[in-house]
C-alpha positions as a Python dict, from the first residue, in 0.01 Angstrom:
ca = {
    (1, 'M'): (0, 0, 0),
    (2, 'K'): (-213, -112, -298),
    (3, 'T'): (-466, 161, -217),
    (4, 'I'): (-197, 430, -219),
    (5, 'K'): (-64, 308, -557),
    (6, 'L'): (-418, 298, -703),
    (7, 'N'): (-495, 647, -572),
    (8, 'F'): (-165, 777, -710),
    (9, 'L'): (-227, 616, -1053),
    (10, 'S'): (-586, 744, -1059),
    (11, 'G'): (-468, 1095, -972),
    (12, 'L'): (-191, 1083, -1231),
    (13, 'T'): (-432, 955, -1499),
    (14, 'F'): (-679, 1234, -1419),
    (15, 'F'): (-402, 1497, -1426),
    (16, 'L'): (-274, 1376, -1765),
    (17, 'F'): (-626, 1360, -1908),
    (18, 'A'): (-706, 1715, -1786),
    (19, 'T'): (-377, 1845, -1929),
    (20, 'V'): (-446, 1693, -2272),
    (21, 'I'): (-800, 1836, -2279),
    (22, 'T'): (-674, 2182, -2178),
    (23, 'I'): (-399, 2185, -2441),
    (24, 'N'): (-636, 2068, -2715),
    (25, 'S'): (-902, 2323, -2629),
    (26, 'C'): (-646, 2605, -2626),
    (27, 'N'): (-520, 2507, -2971),
    (28, 'R'): (-863, 2464, -3123),
    (29, 'E'): (-994, 2754, -3327),
    (30, 'E'): (-1304, 2908, -3177),
    (31, 'L'): (-1587, 2894, -3431),
    (32, 'N'): (-1929, 3044, -3380),
    (33, 'P'): (-2179, 2884, -3619),
    (34, 'G'): (-2461, 3104, -3493),
    (35, 'P'): (-2531, 3463, -3594),
    (36, 'V'): (-2278, 3722, -3482),
    (37, 'P'): (-2323, 4103, -3486),
    (38, 'E'): (-2093, 4130, -3787),
    (39, 'D'): (-2352, 3938, -3995),
    (40, 'T'): (-2606, 4220, -3960),
    (41, 'Q'): (-2344, 4492, -4003),
    (42, 'L'): (-2226, 4340, -4330),
    (43, 'M'): (-2580, 4316, -4467),
    (44, 'Q'): (-2628, 4684, -4388),
    (45, 'A'): (-2301, 4765, -4566),
    (46, 'I'): (-2409, 4601, -4892),
    (47, 'A'): (-2764, 4741, -4890),
    (48, 'D'): (-2654, 5076, -5035),
    (49, 'T'): (-2549, 4969, -5382),
    (50, 'A'): (-2433, 5321, -5481),
    (51, 'D'): (-2085, 5246, -5341),
    (52, 'Y'): (-2049, 4934, -5561),
    (53, 'Q'): (-1960, 4864, -5919),
    (54, 'Y'): (-2012, 4539, -6107),
    (55, 'T'): (-1680, 4391, -6213),
    (56, 'V'): (-1551, 4388, -6570),
    (57, 'F'): (-1591, 4009, -6567),
    (58, 'H'): (-1942, 4010, -6419),
    (59, 'P'): (-2137, 4314, -6541),
    (60, 'T'): (-2431, 4082, -6605),
    (61, 'I'): (-2526, 3738, -6480),
    (62, 'V'): (-2273, 3481, -6607),
    (63, 'Q'): (-2218, 3112, -6566),
    (64, 'S'): (-1941, 3040, -6318),
    (65, 'V'): (-1609, 2936, -6468),
    (66, 'S'): (-1473, 2784, -6150),
    (67, 'N'): (-1579, 2509, -5916),
    (68, 'S'): (-1799, 2762, -5735),
    (69, 'P'): (-2104, 2619, -5560),
    (70, 'R'): (-2300, 2893, -5737),
    (71, 'E'): (-2363, 2815, -6103),
    (72, 'F'): (-2489, 3159, -6210),
    (73, 'E'): (-2347, 3476, -6061),
    (74, 'R'): (-2277, 3846, -6083),
    (75, 'V'): (-2004, 4014, -5876),
    (76, 'R'): (-1981, 4366, -5744),
    (77, 'I'): (-1706, 4534, -5544),
    (78, 'N'): (-1709, 4852, -5339),
    (79, 'T'): (-1510, 5164, -5426),
    (80, 'I'): (-1232, 5080, -5179),
    (81, 'G'): (-1156, 4747, -5347),
    (82, 'N'): (-1221, 4867, -5699),
    (83, 'G'): (-954, 5133, -5651),
    (84, 'V'): (-672, 4876, -5655),
    (85, 'L'): (-787, 4682, -5963),
    (86, 'D'): (-610, 4750, -6291),
    (87, 'N'): (-787, 4866, -6612),
    (88, 'N'): (-861, 4503, -6698),
    (89, 'G'): (-1037, 4443, -6366),
    (90, 'R'): (-754, 4232, -6225),
    (91, 'L'): (-568, 4260, -5899),
    (92, 'P'): (-209, 4344, -5994),
    (93, 'K'): (47, 4082, -5893),
    (94, 'G'): (178, 4143, -5542),
    (95, 'T'): (-114, 4371, -5452),
    (96, 'I'): (-362, 4296, -5178),
    (97, 'F'): (-701, 4447, -5121),
    (98, 'P'): (-711, 4717, -4852),
    (99, 'N'): (-915, 4685, -4534),
    (100, 'G'): (-1274, 4784, -4599),
    (101, 'T'): (-1293, 4611, -4938),
    (102, 'I'): (-1627, 4433, -4981),
    (103, 'I'): (-1688, 4184, -5261),
    (104, 'V'): (-2045, 4065, -5316),
    (105, 'K'): (-2119, 3761, -5530),
    (106, 'E'): (-2487, 3752, -5620),
    (107, 'A'): (-2608, 3398, -5698),
    (108, 'F'): (-2897, 3337, -5937),
    (109, 'D'): (-3106, 3032, -6028),
    (110, 'G'): (-3032, 3080, -6400),
    (111, 'L'): (-2892, 3325, -6657),
    (112, 'N'): (-3214, 3524, -6650),
    (113, 'G'): (-3316, 3395, -6312),
    (114, 'N'): (-3400, 3513, -5969),
    (115, 'L'): (-3149, 3630, -5711),
    (116, 'I'): (-3122, 3352, -5453),
    (117, 'Q'): (-2815, 3422, -5240),
    (118, 'Y'): (-2533, 3660, -5151),
    (119, 'A'): (-2180, 3537, -5082),
    (120, 'I'): (-1986, 3822, -4927),
    (121, 'M'): (-1621, 3880, -4838),
    (122, 'K'): (-1506, 4182, -4640),
    (123, 'K'): (-1139, 4261, -4584),
    (124, 'E'): (-1104, 4325, -4213),
    (125, 'T'): (-771, 4186, -4101),
    (126, 'S'): (-805, 4271, -3731),
    (127, 'N'): (-1151, 4116, -3682),
    (128, 'K'): (-1147, 3808, -3459),
    (129, 'Y'): (-1361, 3621, -3713),
    (130, 'A'): (-1131, 3697, -4010),
    (131, 'R'): (-948, 3420, -4188),
    (132, 'N'): (-671, 3515, -4431),
    (133, 'G'): (-772, 3874, -4355),
    (134, 'W'): (-1132, 3832, -4475),
    (135, 'L'): (-1474, 3792, -4319),
    (136, 'W'): (-1676, 3528, -4504),
    (137, 'Y'): (-2057, 3531, -4510),
    (138, 'E'): (-2346, 3382, -4705),
    (139, 'V'): (-2711, 3471, -4677),
    (140, 'N'): (-3012, 3363, -4880),
    (141, 'V'): (-3246, 3635, -5006),
    (142, 'D'): (-3515, 3508, -4767),
    (143, 'G'): (-3282, 3602, -4480),
    (144, 'T'): (-3172, 3254, -4381),
    (145, 'K'): (-2800, 3234, -4318),
    (146, 'P'): (-2634, 2917, -4438),
    (147, 'Y'): (-2296, 3052, -4335),
    (148, 'S'): (-2224, 3301, -4056),
    (149, 'I'): (-1913, 3517, -4029),
    (150, 'G'): (-1853, 3331, -3704),
    (151, 'M'): (-1751, 3021, -3903),
    (152, 'K'): (-1436, 3206, -4017),
    (153, 'G'): (-1451, 3096, -4378),
    (154, 'Q'): (-1407, 2733, -4281),
    (155, 'K'): (-1585, 2593, -4589),
    (156, 'C'): (-1458, 2863, -4828),
    (157, 'I'): (-1090, 2881, -4757),
    (158, 'N'): (-978, 2560, -4931),
    (159, 'C'): (-1068, 2690, -5277),
    (160, 'H'): (-980, 3050, -5198),
    (161, 'T'): (-619, 2968, -5110),
    (162, 'K'): (-520, 2774, -5421),
    (163, 'P'): (-184, 2894, -5563),
    (164, 'A'): (-336, 3091, -5853),
    (165, 'N'): (-562, 3300, -5631),
    (166, 'T'): (-491, 3658, -5542),
    (167, 'D'): (-549, 3770, -5184),
    (168, 'A'): (-788, 3477, -5122),
    (169, 'T'): (-1022, 3594, -5400),
    (170, 'R'): (-1126, 3394, -5705),
    (171, 'T'): (-1303, 3641, -5931),
    (172, 'F'): (-1004, 3852, -6029),
    (173, 'D'): (-786, 3571, -6165),
    (174, 'L'): (-1025, 3327, -6332),
    (175, 'R'): (-1104, 3507, -6657),
}
């Protein structure tokens, strides 16, 4: 009788443990810290600078005014995104960037320094790696990728969703 009770309790314990693991893994967001095809596609999209314009706030290298991890920066936006900005370079209240918008923050090692990194956001709401409708990507100029699109903006989203931000961007409401 003791053996039957022990077997029953062991089976029940295993069942409950397996159920908890299954539920937790289903609820957990799937992150891919390694390179994903979208990384390469996004780099190809920003290579042709003819489709981009430097923002009113960042026509030259400036010192960051936010808590950005990049101290010196210049920001450009593609034609799709630039089309919704007002004459002052701001995103009008209640407006969101359309799909296809690409914002490129170029990071420098000083005001007259060398380009060291790109931080890129692309509006692609239906992409499985999008968070808040955006793909988030960082790449150093030497090609190393400190932050793949597969990470879904995990380290970016806290600052980019503060109440004053517009459509998870920072550039268009800080100046």
